C-alpha positions as CSV (number, residue, x, y, z in Angstrom):
1,M,-99.8,105.9,51.1
2,G,-101.9,102.8,52.0
3,N,-100.4,99.6,53.3
4,G,-98.2,98.9,50.3
5,F,-95.2,100.4,52.1
6,G,-95.8,98.4,55.3
7,E,-96.3,95.1,53.5
8,K,-93.0,95.6,51.6
9,L,-91.1,96.8,54.7
10,R,-92.2,93.7,56.6
11,A,-91.2,91.4,53.7
12,E,-87.8,93.0,53.3
13,R,-87.1,92.9,57.1
14,L,-88.1,89.2,57.3
15,E,-86.0,88.3,54.3
16,R,-83.0,89.5,56.2
17,G,-84.0,87.7,59.4
18,L,-84.2,91.0,61.3
19,T,-86.4,91.6,64.3
20,Q,-88.3,95.0,64.5
21,A,-85.9,96.0,67.3
22,E,-82.8,95.2,65.1
23,L,-84.2,97.2,62.2
24,G,-85.0,100.2,64.4
25,K,-81.9,99.9,66.5
26,D,-81.2,103.2,68.4
27,L,-83.4,105.4,66.2
28,Y,-86.8,103.7,65.9
29,S,-88.6,101.7,68.6
30,P,-90.1,98.2,67.8
31,S,-93.6,99.6,68.2
32,Y,-92.9,102.4,65.6
33,I,-91.7,99.8,63.1
34,S,-94.8,97.8,63.9
35,L,-97.0,100.8,63.2
36,L,-95.3,101.3,59.8
37,E,-95.7,97.7,58.8
38,T,-99.4,97.6,59.7
39,G,-100.1,100.9,57.9
40,R,-101.1,102.7,61.0
41,R,-98.3,105.3,60.7
42,E,-97.2,107.1,57.5
43,P,-93.4,107.3,57.1
44,T,-91.7,110.6,56.3
45,A,-89.2,110.9,53.5
46,E,-86.4,110.9,56.0
47,V,-87.7,107.6,57.6
48,I,-87.9,106.0,54.2
49,E,-84.4,107.0,53.3
50,E,-83.0,105.8,56.6
51,L,-84.8,102.4,56.4
52,A,-83.6,101.9,52.9
53,R,-80.1,102.5,54.0
54,R,-80.4,100.0,56.8
55,L,-82.0,97.4,54.6
56,E,-79.3,98.0,52.0
57,L,-81.8,98.4,49.2
58,A,-80.9,100.0,45.9
59,P,-82.3,103.6,45.9
60,K,-84.6,103.0,43.0
61,A,-86.3,100.1,44.7
62,M,-87.9,102.5,47.2
63,E,-89.7,104.5,44.5
64,A,-92.5,101.9,44.0
65,W,-93.2,101.4,47.7
66,S,-96.0,104.0,47.8
67,H,-98.0,102.2,45.1
68,P,-101.1,100.3,46.2
69,V,-100.8,96.6,46.9
70,S,-101.7,94.6,43.8
71,D,-102.9,90.9,43.7
72,T,-99.4,90.0,42.6
73,D,-97.8,92.0,45.5
74,A,-100.1,90.2,48.0
75,E,-99.2,86.8,46.5
76,Y,-95.5,87.8,46.7
77,V,-95.8,88.8,50.4
78,L,-97.6,85.6,51.2
79,A,-95.1,83.4,49.5
80,G,-92.3,85.3,51.3
81,L,-94.0,84.7,54.7
82,Y,-94.5,81.0,53.9
83,A,-90.8,80.8,53.0
84,R,-89.9,82.3,56.4
85,Q,-92.2,80.0,58.3
86,A,-90.7,77.0,56.5
87,W,-87.2,78.3,57.4
88,D,-88.2,78.7,61.0
89,L,-89.4,75.0,61.0
90,R,-86.0,74.0,59.4
91,D,-87.8,72.6,56.3
92,Y,-85.2,74.1,54.0
93,P,-86.4,72.4,50.7
94,L,-89.9,73.8,51.3
95,A,-88.5,77.2,52.2
96,A,-86.5,77.2,49.0
97,S,-89.6,76.4,47.0
98,H,-91.6,79.2,48.5
99,A,-88.7,81.6,48.1
100,A,-88.4,80.7,44.4
101,T,-92.2,81.3,44.0
102,A,-91.8,84.7,45.7
103,A,-88.9,85.5,43.4
104,R,-90.8,84.6,40.3
105,L,-93.8,86.8,41.4
106,A,-91.5,89.7,42.2
107,L,-89.9,89.4,38.7
108,E,-93.3,89.3,37.0
109,A,-94.2,92.5,38.9
110,K,-90.9,94.0,37.8
111,N,-89.8,94.4,41.5
112,I,-86.2,93.6,40.9
113,S,-85.1,94.3,44.5
114,A,-87.6,91.9,45.8
115,W,-86.6,89.3,43.2
116,W,-82.9,89.6,44.2
117,N,-83.7,89.3,48.0
118,M,-86.0,86.3,47.6
119,S,-83.5,84.6,45.3
120,Y,-80.9,85.2,47.9
121,M,-83.1,83.5,50.5
122,Q,-83.6,80.6,48.1
123,A,-79.8,80.3,47.9
124,E,-79.5,80.3,51.7
125,C,-82.0,77.5,51.9
126,M,-80.1,75.5,49.3
127,L,-76.9,76.0,51.3
128,K,-78.6,74.9,54.5
129,H,-79.9,71.8,52.8
130,G,-76.5,70.9,51.3
131,D,-77.3,71.8,47.7
132,V,-74.0,73.5,47.4
133,S,-73.6,73.4,43.6
134,D,-77.1,74.8,42.9
135,C,-76.5,77.5,45.6
136,R,-73.3,78.6,44.0
137,Q,-74.8,78.9,40.5
138,L,-77.6,81.1,41.9
139,V,-75.4,83.3,44.0
140,E,-73.0,83.9,41.1
141,K,-76.0,85.0,39.1
142,L,-77.0,87.4,41.8
143,Y,-73.5,88.8,42.2
144,E,-73.3,89.4,38.4
145,H,-76.7,91.2,38.3
146,P,-76.8,95.0,38.0
147,M,-78.5,95.3,41.3
148,A,-75.3,94.1,43.0
149,R,-73.4,96.8,41.2
150,E,-75.8,99.5,42.4
151,S,-75.9,98.4,46.0
152,V,-72.8,97.7,48.0
153,G,-74.8,95.8,50.6
154,L,-76.1,93.4,48.0
155,A,-72.7,92.8,46.6
156,V,-71.2,92.2,50.0
157,R,-74.0,89.6,50.8
158,A,-73.4,87.8,47.6
159,L,-69.6,87.7,48.0
160,Q,-70.0,86.5,51.6
161,M,-72.1,83.6,50.6
162,L,-69.8,82.7,47.7
163,A,-67.0,82.6,50.3
164,V,-69.0,80.2,52.5
165,V,-69.8,78.0,49.4
166,C,-66.2,77.8,48.4
167,Q,-65.2,76.9,51.9
168,R,-67.8,74.1,51.9
169,E,-66.3,72.9,48.6
170,G,-62.8,72.9,50.0
171,Q,-61.6,75.8,47.9
172,L,-60.1,77.7,50.7
173,T,-58.0,80.1,48.8
174,M,-61.0,81.2,46.7
175,A,-63.1,81.4,49.9
176,V,-60.5,83.8,51.4
177,D,-60.4,85.9,48.3
178,H,-64.2,86.3,48.1
179,A,-64.5,87.1,51.8
180,L,-61.7,89.6,51.7
181,Q,-63.4,91.4,48.8
182,A,-66.6,91.4,50.8
183,V,-64.9,92.9,53.9
184,N,-63.2,95.6,51.8
185,L,-66.4,96.6,50.1
186,A,-68.2,96.6,53.5
187,D,-66.0,99.5,54.6
188,Q,-68.5,101.7,52.7
189,L,-71.4,100.6,54.9
190,P,-72.5,102.2,58.2
191,K,-70.7,100.9,61.3
192,S,-72.3,98.0,63.1
193,S,-74.2,96.9,60.0
194,T,-75.1,93.2,60.3
195,I,-73.8,92.8,56.7
196,I,-70.3,93.9,57.9
197,V,-70.5,91.3,60.7
198,G,-71.5,88.6,58.2
199,A,-68.6,89.5,55.9
200,L,-66.1,89.4,58.7
201,R,-67.3,86.1,60.0
202,A,-67.0,84.6,56.5
203,L,-63.4,85.9,56.2
204,I,-62.4,84.7,59.7
205,G,-63.8,81.3,59.0
206,A,-62.0,80.9,55.7
207,L,-58.7,82.2,57.2
208,A,-58.9,79.9,60.2
209,E,-59.7,76.9,58.1
210,S,-56.7,77.7,55.9
211,G,-54.4,77.8,59.0
212,R,-53.9,81.5,58.8
213,L,-54.7,82.0,62.4
214,D,-52.8,85.2,63.2
215,E,-54.7,87.0,60.3
216,A,-58.0,85.5,61.5
217,W,-57.3,86.8,65.0
218,R,-56.6,90.3,63.8
219,Y,-60.0,90.4,62.1
220,C,-61.6,89.0,65.2
221,Q,-60.7,92.2,67.0
222,D,-62.5,94.2,64.2
223,L,-65.5,91.9,64.6
224,H,-65.7,92.4,68.3
225,L,-66.0,96.1,67.8
226,E,-68.9,95.8,65.4
227,V,-71.5,94.3,67.8
228,D,-73.5,95.9,70.5
229,E,-74.3,93.2,73.0
230,K,-77.3,95.0,74.5
231,A,-79.0,95.7,71.2
232,M,-78.3,92.3,69.5
233,P,-77.5,89.7,72.2
234,Q,-77.9,86.7,70.0
235,L,-75.6,88.1,67.3
236,A,-73.1,89.1,70.1
237,G,-73.3,85.5,71.2
238,E,-72.5,84.2,67.7
239,V,-69.6,86.7,67.5
240,A,-68.2,85.5,70.8
241,W,-68.5,82.0,69.6
242,V,-66.4,82.8,66.4
243,I,-63.7,84.7,68.4
244,G,-63.5,81.8,70.9
245,N,-63.1,79.3,68.1
246,V,-60.1,81.2,66.7
247,A,-58.6,81.6,70.2
248,F,-58.7,77.9,70.8
249,M,-57.2,77.2,67.4
250,R,-54.3,79.5,68.3
251,H,-53.9,77.5,71.6
252,D,-54.9,80.6,73.6
253,Y,-57.0,78.6,76.1
254,V,-57.7,81.6,78.4
255,E,-59.2,83.7,75.6
256,G,-61.1,80.7,74.1
257,V,-62.8,79.9,77.4
258,K,-63.6,83.5,78.1
259,H,-65.3,84.1,74.7
260,H,-67.1,80.7,74.7
261,E,-68.4,81.3,78.2
262,R,-69.8,84.6,77.0
263,A,-71.4,82.9,74.0
264,S,-72.9,80.3,76.3
265,K,-74.6,83.0,78.3
266,L,-75.9,85.0,75.3
267,L,-77.1,82.0,73.3
268,S,-80.1,80.0,74.5
269,P,-81.4,76.6,73.4
270,A,-84.9,78.0,74.2
271,N,-84.5,80.6,71.5
272,D,-82.8,78.5,68.8
273,I,-81.9,74.9,69.7
274,E,-80.2,74.4,66.3
275,L,-77.9,77.3,66.9
276,W,-77.2,76.0,70.4
277,A,-76.3,72.6,68.9
278,R,-73.9,74.1,66.4
279,F,-72.3,76.2,69.1
280,N,-71.6,73.2,71.3
281,K,-70.4,71.2,68.3
282,A,-68.0,73.9,67.3
283,S,-66.8,74.4,70.9
284,A,-66.0,70.8,71.4
285,A,-64.3,70.6,68.0
286,V,-61.9,73.5,68.6
287,R,-61.1,72.3,72.1
288,L,-60.1,68.9,70.8
289,Q,-58.1,70.4,68.0
290,S,-56.2,72.3,70.7
291,G,-55.7,69.0,72.6
292,I,-58.0,70.1,75.5
293,V,-59.3,66.8,76.8
294,E,-61.4,67.7,79.9
295,P,-64.9,67.3,81.3
296,E,-66.2,70.5,79.8
297,T,-65.2,69.3,76.3
298,L,-67.0,66.0,76.8
299,S,-70.1,68.0,78.1
300,S,-70.1,70.1,74.9
301,I,-70.0,66.9,72.8
302,E,-72.9,65.4,74.7
303,R,-74.9,68.7,74.5
304,A,-74.3,68.7,70.7
305,E,-75.3,65.1,70.3
306,L,-78.5,65.6,72.3
307,A,-79.5,68.9,70.5
308,F,-79.0,67.4,67.1
309,S,-81.0,64.3,68.0
310,I,-83.9,66.8,68.7
311,V,-83.5,69.1,65.6
312,S,-82.5,66.3,63.2
313,G,-80.0,68.4,61.3
314,M,-78.4,67.6,58.0
315,K,-76.5,64.4,57.4
316,S,-73.3,66.4,57.5
317,D,-74.1,67.7,61.0
318,Q,-74.6,64.2,62.3
319,L,-71.3,63.0,60.7
320,E,-69.4,66.0,62.1
321,V,-70.7,65.4,65.6
322,A,-69.7,61.7,65.3
323,F,-66.3,62.8,64.1
324,I,-65.8,65.0,67.1
325,R,-66.8,62.0,69.3
326,A,-64.2,59.9,67.4
327,R,-61.5,62.5,68.0
328,W,-62.3,62.4,71.7
329,L,-62.0,58.6,71.7
330,Y,-58.6,58.9,69.9
331,L,-57.2,61.5,72.3
332,T,-58.4,59.6,75.4
333,G,-56.6,56.4,74.1
334,D,-59.6,54.3,73.1
335,I,-58.1,53.5,69.7
336,V,-60.2,50.5,68.8
337,A,-63.5,52.4,69.4
338,A,-62.0,55.4,67.5
339,V,-61.2,53.3,64.4
340,E,-64.6,51.7,64.4
341,K,-66.4,55.0,64.5
342,L,-64.1,56.6,62.0
343,R,-64.6,53.8,59.5
344,E,-68.4,54.4,59.7
345,I,-67.9,58.1,59.1
346,H,-65.4,57.5,56.3
347,A,-67.9,55.4,54.4
348,E,-70.2,58.4,54.2
349,R,-67.6,61.1,53.8
350,S,-69.1,62.3,50.5
351,A,-71.8,64.2,52.6
352,L,-69.0,66.2,54.3
353,A,-67.2,69.3,53.0
354,K,-64.0,68.2,51.2
355,H,-61.5,69.5,53.8
356,T,-63.6,67.9,56.6
357,A,-63.5,64.6,54.7
358,G,-59.8,65.1,54.6
359,E,-59.7,65.4,58.4
360,V,-61.6,62.2,58.7
361,S,-59.1,60.4,56.5
362,L,-56.2,61.9,58.4
363,L,-57.5,60.9,61.9
364,L,-58.5,57.4,60.6
365,G,-54.9,57.0,59.2
366,K,-53.4,58.2,62.5
367,S,-55.7,55.8,64.5
368,L,-54.8,52.8,62.3
369,K,-51.2,53.8,62.7
370,A,-51.6,53.8,66.5
371,A,-53.3,50.3,66.2
372,G,-50.4,49.0,64.1
373,E,-52.4,48.6,60.9
374,F,-49.8,50.3,58.8
375,D,-50.9,49.3,55.3
376,E,-54.4,50.5,55.7
377,A,-53.2,53.6,57.6
378,L,-51.0,54.6,54.6
379,V,-54.0,54.4,52.2
380,H,-56.0,56.9,54.4
381,L,-53.1,59.2,55.1
382,Q,-52.3,59.4,51.3
383,E,-56.0,60.1,50.7
384,A,-55.9,62.9,53.3
385,Q,-52.7,64.4,51.7
386,K,-54.5,64.7,48.4
387,A,-57.6,66.2,49.9
388,F,-55.6,68.9,51.8
389,S,-53.4,69.6,48.8
390,A,-56.5,70.3,46.7
391,A,-57.8,72.6,49.5
392,G,-54.5,74.4,49.8
393,V,-54.0,73.6,53.5
394,G,-50.3,73.3,53.8
395,D,-50.0,72.5,57.5
396,R,-52.5,69.6,57.2
397,V,-50.6,68.3,54.2
398,Q,-47.4,68.2,56.3
399,Q,-49.2,66.3,59.1
400,A,-50.2,63.6,56.7
401,L,-46.8,63.5,55.1
402,D,-45.1,63.2,58.6
403,A,-47.3,60.3,59.5
404,I,-46.7,58.6,56.2
405,L,-42.9,59.0,56.6
406,E,-42.9,57.6,60.1
407,I,-44.7,54.5,58.9
408,K,-42.5,54.0,55.8
409,L,-39.3,54.4,58.0
410,A,-40.7,51.8,60.5
411,Q,-41.4,49.4,57.6
412,Q,-37.9,49.9,56.1
413,R,-36.3,49.2,59.5
414,A,-38.5,46.1,59.9
415,S,-37.6,44.9,56.4
416,S,-33.9,45.3,57.1
417,T,-34.0,43.4,60.4
418,G,-36.5,40.8,59.2
419,K,-38.8,41.6,62.1
420,P,-42.4,42.9,61.9
421,A,-42.7,46.7,62.0
422,K,-43.6,48.1,65.5
423,Q,-45.9,50.9,66.0
424,A,-44.3,54.1,64.8
425,G,-44.5,57.2,67.0
């Protein structure tokens, strides 16, 4: 068979971010997968069929794997490896460029499966870098391609990313619709597939952001059953993180702490400091949203600030961490410092997801209200109301309206008595 099979197997595995152990799971050892990839072991028909199922490849994509490696194939594999290396270095624009090159080479070689997967990686890089609009166009193209009609796994992956993109753009209803479609399709996949896990995470995130917390919690129970902590500790840590987030948002402090402590043990800054930074950022954010102002919350903020200073994340990451710090200042009563920091963040809110920008406006409005700056507070609260209305987040709209009403009532009372309005609420 030659090493054509091994080269393609390695490329397909890396494109999905899987280790040899994760691909082999309970059936094949990492050393056996390594032997296949290096061409030192010939796969049987049964092995090829099983690996194709695990990689969620269209059946016809496997037919060409036994062909010798051509120059174009070698260039494709090399471009794919360069893309993965750039990804590991968090140079997402460079990774997107290499992935686009690999996709072009695959298309020239009429390897449609490889073209689809490298294009998907290109879209992932765009999303990581914040090129949300370009990412959406590419993923919509991938979802509409016949490959996604032939392979349930590919369709689920495309829908999952569309859900994340819509959530980033503040289109929460559409995000939930795409994610729910992905989860329903994923029922056809083998249990414990990482693709099922990804679809559930997208749905839980969209539901939670929409305020549909009871629904999100029900899907958290399904998600918990999909992950084997021993086989995939990092993935299990990410799942515990997600479940803990929802628990905190539901004000279930005991469950939130339990799952986040588990996530903290399974995730390690030595393995992935960027992931560690995001975990601490998320943990601090959901604790503060639940009104939990305690030393562990502050420690999470400080760990996130330190980690992001090392990895130099996207502008949105820096602004989100700053926003979490501002919320801490607001909740601990340092209103002047909170207003100062929130004004800085508000000036750059275009770098944030639309619903997050709405949260910035809401908290700035509330902080200004607490400081007695009613006129400026109204401007920002009305801005928040519009942002949340566009995102379809009813409970946040009501929060903004309540604060607006309190200020206007205070102003009316002051006008009738001829005295300056006092701080409302």
